[in-house]
N, C-alpha and C positions, 0 to 999 in steps of 0.2 A: 099324853098330854098335848095340847092345843100349843102354838107358838104361845099365844099370851100365858097360859099356864107355865110353861118353862120359865120365860123372862122373869113372870112375879116370882116364882121360885127363886132364881137367881137376885130377888132383890129390886127387880126395877118398878119404878111407878108409871103409872099411865102419862104422867107428865113428860117423865125422860122419855119416852118413846114413840113423841109425837111432836109434830110443830118445828122440828127441825129441817134444816136444808140438804142434811144425805140420806138418802133412802137407802137402806139396809135389806138384801132381799136375802131368801134362805135358796140354796140351791138343789133343795129337797123338790123344792115346787116351783120355784121361780116369782115366789109371793114376796110383796112387801110385807116387810114384819116390824118396821120402824122408820122411822124418822128421827136422827140424832143432830142435836145441834152439833156444830162445825167451830172449831177454833178459829178467830177471825186472825189472820197473818198479822194484821198490827198489833195483836196483844204479844206476840213472840218474844220481843225484847225483853218486857216485864216477866215473862215468864221464865225465861234464862236468867234474867239478873235475879229474879227469886230463888233460880238452882244454886248461883254462884254464891250468895246470901248462906243458904243451908249448907252449902260445903265449907265455908269458916268455919260453921259451928260443929260440922258433922264429923270433920276429920279431928277435932278435937277429942271426940268421945274415944277411949280405949276400943281397939278391935274386936276383942271377946266382947263386951258388952252391944258393939255393933252387931255381932254374930246372932245375940238374945234375939235383936228385931228379926232376924231371917226365921228363927227358929220358931218366934211363934207365927209367921207367916206360914210357914209348913204346917204347924196345928193348925190354924184355921184353914189352909186347902186341904188338909184332912178332913175337917166338917163340913166341906162344900165341894167337897170332889164330884158327887153324882151331880151336884145342880150345874157347875161352871161345865163338866165334860157334857150333859146335855146340849147345855148353848154352844160348846164348839161344835157337835152335830149341827144343831140345826144352823149355824151359820157358817161352818167350813164342810159340813155334807160328809164330815166321817161316820163310819159304822160306830155303834154303842161302845164297843172295847177299844177303838182308836182313840175315842175322845175321851173316855176315861181314861186310858192310858196316857195319854197327852198330860194331862193333871198329874197324874203319877211321878212323870217327868219334874214337875216342878215341885213337887215333894222331894223327891229324891234331891234334886241339887240345893234345895234348903238346908237338907241334911250333909251334903258334903261342904255348901259355903259355911254351916255352922262350926264346923270341926275344924274348917280352913281359916277361920279366925282367930284359932291359936297357933296357926303356924305359918304365918307370912312370914318364912325364913329368910334371912339374908346370910350370905357366906362370910367367915374368917379369912382372909388371904395372907399367906407368908408373905412378909416384904424381904426386898433385898438388902434395907439399910438396917443397922443394928441398931435394937430401942426403938424398934418402928412395928406399930400394927397396922393392918388393914384390913377392913370390912366394905362390905355394901349393907344397904339397909333400902328400904323400899317404904316410899311415902304414897299417899292419895294423889291422884292428878286431877280433878277436878269433877263437874257434872259430864254426865255418859248420856249422849242421845241414841235411842235404840230404834230403830226403824224395820220393822217386822211385816212377813209377806202373810197370807192368807190361808197358807198349806198347815204353820204350824202357827197358830194365832193366840196361844200362851205361851208355850213351853219355849220359843226362842226369848221372849223377853225374861223370862224367869233365869234363862241360863247367866243371860247377860246381868239383870236385877240382881241376883241373889250374891253373885260373885264382886258387882261393882259398889253394893252395900257394905259389906263386909271391908273392902278395900278402902272405905273413908268418900266413897263417890256418890253424889246424888245422879238421879235416873228422870230423864225426861223421853217419855214413850210414845212414838206416834205409828200407832197400827195402820195394817192394809185399810185403804178405804171400804175395802169388801168384808171385812172383820172388826167393826168398831166395838159391837157388842160384849163382844170376849174380851175386848180390852178394860171397857167400861164394868163389865161384872168382875172381874179381876181388880180391879181398883176399889172395888168394895169389899172385897176381901182383906186386900192390903190395909185398908182403913182400918179394919177391925182389929188387925194387928200393930197398928199405929198407936190405937187407941189402949191397948194394953200394953206396949212398951211405955208410953208416958213421955214428959216432957223432954228426957234425952235426944227426941226425934225433932228437930226444925221443920217449921212449915215449909212446905215447898220441896221436902227430899224426894218425895215419889210423885211424879205430876204425869197426866197424860194429856195429847192433845191430838185433835181429830180433824182430818182435812187431807187434801190432795196435797199435790208436787209443793206448791207457794210453801204451804208450813214446813214440809220436811226440809225444803231448801234453807228456810230460816234456820234450822239447827245445824246444817250441813256447813252454811256457810259463817256460821258465828265463831270468831277466835276465843267465845267464854263458853264454848262446848268442845274441851279439847278430844273427847273421844265419841266418836260414831262408828257405831254397831251397826251395820247396814244388810239386812238379807232380802235378798231378791234374785233377779233376774241378772246376766252378764251386762245387759245393756245398761242397766240401772247402776250394776256397781262402775262400770266405764265414767259414768259422770259423777257418782258422790267421792270415788277415790281421788281423784285428781283435785276436786273442789276441797276437799279436807287436806290432803297435802300441801295443797298451794296455800294455804294460810298456816301449814306446820302443826295441823291437827292431827290425830292417829286415828285412822280408818282401821276396822276390823270389818272385814267382807265375807260374807258369806254366798257364794253365788251358785253358777250352773253347775251342774254334774250332767255327766254321760256315762254311768258306772256301767260295770262289764263285769261278767263272769266266765272263766275259764273253766271249761269242763273236760278234765282230762280221761284217757281211755280206761285208768282204775275209779274213776270216780264214783261212789254209791250212788245209782242214779234216782234211786228212790227221794233220797235225800236232798238231792240236788233239785229235782222238782219240786218238792215242799219247799224248798227255800226260794226256787225260782217264781213259783207261783206268787207269793207272799209278797217278794220283792219286787215284782213287775204289776202287781196288779193292786197291791194294799195302797190306801188313800186314793184310789182310781189311778195310780200313777202320779199322782200329785206331792210326791216328795222329792226334795231335791238329792236324797240317796237313793231313791226308785232304780231300780235294774232296766237299763235300756238295752244293752247290749247282750248275748251268750255267744261266746266264741268257745264253739264244740270241736273236739278232735274228729277226724272227717268218720273215722271209722265207727262213731257211735252217734253221728249226727242224726241219721233218719231215725234211728230207735228213738232219742230223745226227745223230738220234735212230735212224731207220734203220741209220745207219752203226755206230753204238754197239751197237745190238743185234746185228746180225752181229759186230761184235768180242768182245761178251759171250758169245756162244754158241759160239767157239773157246774160251773160259777153261780151262784144265784144273786141277780144283777135288780135291785130294786131301792126302794124306800129305806134310809141306812139306820131308821130305830127300829124297822125289826129284826128281831134275833136271827134269823136264818140267813140274814144278806151280808154276802162278804164283798160286793163291789157297788159302791153308792156313785151319787155324779159326781160329775166334772162341776167344777165352781159355776159355769155358765154357757152359755150357748157359744160364744166368740170362742172358749176353748174345745168346744166339741167340732167347731169348723176347722178350728186349727187342728186337729187332730185327723179330720178327714181328709184335708187338703195335704198333709204329710204323707198320709197312705197313699194317696193319688199320684204325687210325686215319685214315691216308692216303686210302685207302678211301675211309672215311666222308665225308671231307672233297673229294671228290670226281675223287680220283686214277685213273690208270691205271697199273697196276704192270705192268713186264715182269721176269719173273725173280721173287727172291726167296726161293723157297722152301726148305726145309730139305733137306739132300743126308745121305743113308745108306747108297745104294749106291755099291760102288767107293771109299770111303774109310774109313778105319780105323776100327773098330768104338768107340763110346764117347769120339769127338770132336766138338765144335759145327760142324759144315760148313754153308755157306750157297752157294747161288747169290747172286753178288752182282745188284741189282735198280736197274733206271732208272724211275724214277716220274714219270710226266706231270702237274704240277699246272695246274690253273686257278689258282690265285696264290699268293701267299706265305702261307700258312696258318699255323695255331699250330705242328704238326707240324713244320714247314719249319724254323722258327726253332730251333724244339730241338735241340739235338745229339744224336745216335744212333750212339754208338760201334760202329757195322757199315758195311759196305759197301752203303750208299743213295745213290742218286745223285739227286737231286730237280731236274725241268728245268722251268725258268720261260722265258717269254717277254717281248719288249721291244721297243718302237719306236725310239726316239731313246736316242742314248747316257748323256743326264742320268737318265733314266728305270732304264735298267740299273742305275747307281751307287747310284741312291735305293733300290733292290731291293736290290743287294750290301749297303748300308751299314745297312737297317733289319732287323737281327737284335744281340741282346743281345751277341754274341760279336764280337773284333776281332783275329783271329789272322793268316790268311794269305789273299790275294788274288790273282787274275792276268786279266788282258785278252789275248786272239786277235784280234789286227789288224794288216794293213798299210798304217793310216792314222795318218800319226804325229800328227795332231790329236788322234784318237783316245786313243793312247798314253799322250802326253803330257799329255792333261787326266785320265787316269787316274791319273796318278802326281803330280797337283798338289794342293794344298790342299783343292780343291773336288772330289776324285777318292775313292780309296779310302780308309776311316778305319782300316785294319789297320795291324800293324807292319811286314807283310812284304807286300810289292806289286809283283808280276812282269808283263813285258810277255813273251809267246809262251814261257812255258814255266808248268809248272803250279806249284800251290799248294803242294808239298811236297816233300823232297828238300833242305832247304836245307844249304847249305855254311858252315862253322865260322867263315868269315872274315869274316861277319856278325853283328850281336849278335839274339839269335834272342828273338821275345816278340811280346806285341800289346798292345792297348787293351781299353776297359770292361770286360767282364766275364772276359776273356783274364787280365785280375791288372794289366798293365802293366810285369810284370817283364822283364828283357834278361839272356842268358845268352851263353854261346860268344865270339863275335870281337868287332871292333872296338873300343869302349870302354866292353863289359860290365866289365871288368876294374874299374873304379869302384865296383861295388855291394860289393865285398868290400874297399873301403878306408874311410879315412877323411879328408877335403878338412880341411887346417889354410893359412890365410892369414897368411902371417907380413910384419910390415914392420919395416924394419930403417933405422935412423938412423944414417948414418955424417958428419952434420954437428955442429957446436957451437950451432947453434940449438933449440928445441922447437915449430915452428909448427904449430898445431893444423888439422885439416883444416875443409870449406869455411869458410874464413876464421875461424874462430871468435877470439874474443878472451880470453883468459881472466889478466891479468897479476896476479902475486901479488907 
């Protein structure tokens, strides 16, 4: 299918794809595929006011009824999975199965949130005072601004939107300027769910705004948007987080990752190699959970590097729309230049580099294609401790499990981590309070490809936010503690006497 065919199948008209000020390029070949209209910064106050008005109505709708809207969204996503997945591939450069997988994540979180709408539980708490009962209740908090990145252009929005909607919060979405078409295509699907849902959904319940930093800053700075969920670089988060906190808002930050795998002497190396290759190379190394470092025991280091080099040599690099392709393009040429610069810096710090060259033959002209790189390092240098959003895998050695964990944790980021070992003591130590300091810690599975049932997010410069499953829903609500006195006395807590 041509670019036009893909976008037409997703419901776009010619008018929607032309005449705007924001040029959209496909990383597949660098070609311009659309020019979309941007939201005027001057319109943002009215957009936010519409969301506030929607909040006052939506919070009155019972949570299970709110869940019905999310259920309908899941149904519409199932119907449009192929079409939306194709737009993800076109605009983000993901291989076909990953584009479809991202839409499946959206479907999965809709299923999760639909059930959650009947499980927004609060606790009953024992009171120290006779004739009293304590409990906590959870209430909708208000409009939720979602700022998403190009690498997961639709899944991250769904993690936030599905939970926010069942919790009673409207949503305003600002997608990356590099991937507005996926957002607009998703809103077409959302609109079909809203039409089926009926009048209980107020106008302005789900909105999308297209634009750059000025539009994003309007969300981040507005006291009428109490929740800001922002996914992107640590640099971006260091700006967004303080701004939101300064006006007493609630930031949910999903920022950088520098994820490691410890490979122990007892590891199943065949399984480890498969996990390493997908985690390091999938999405061309452009996942926040991509594997950046392997910390391998010195006794098996040479063997493992040889196995990886052999596996890397077989990887098909090229057009992500072709079935055989496993490694598609980087998002743009600037990303490729950053990767090549990082490899040069690694060499200056003593690295031995396998692969990592720019690829121009046998791939679509105009795309930023690269060979995934394996980089053997003498130690964890400055470049290793820096996240480069590209398929670079640094190899480090260790002697003891304590040393390996120290190396893993000695980076500013704290998103995802894993260990390959058949030694139960090592596995449990890795998962203990003395082990991995990351928000995600896995055993005998790679660091990427998280399921929606668990809360997603990390510590340190990763931002501390949590999205998706588990009890992440609490980030979209306000907690209220209630004490009810059903006696005819008025005892004070802590035994205080204050007789009047």
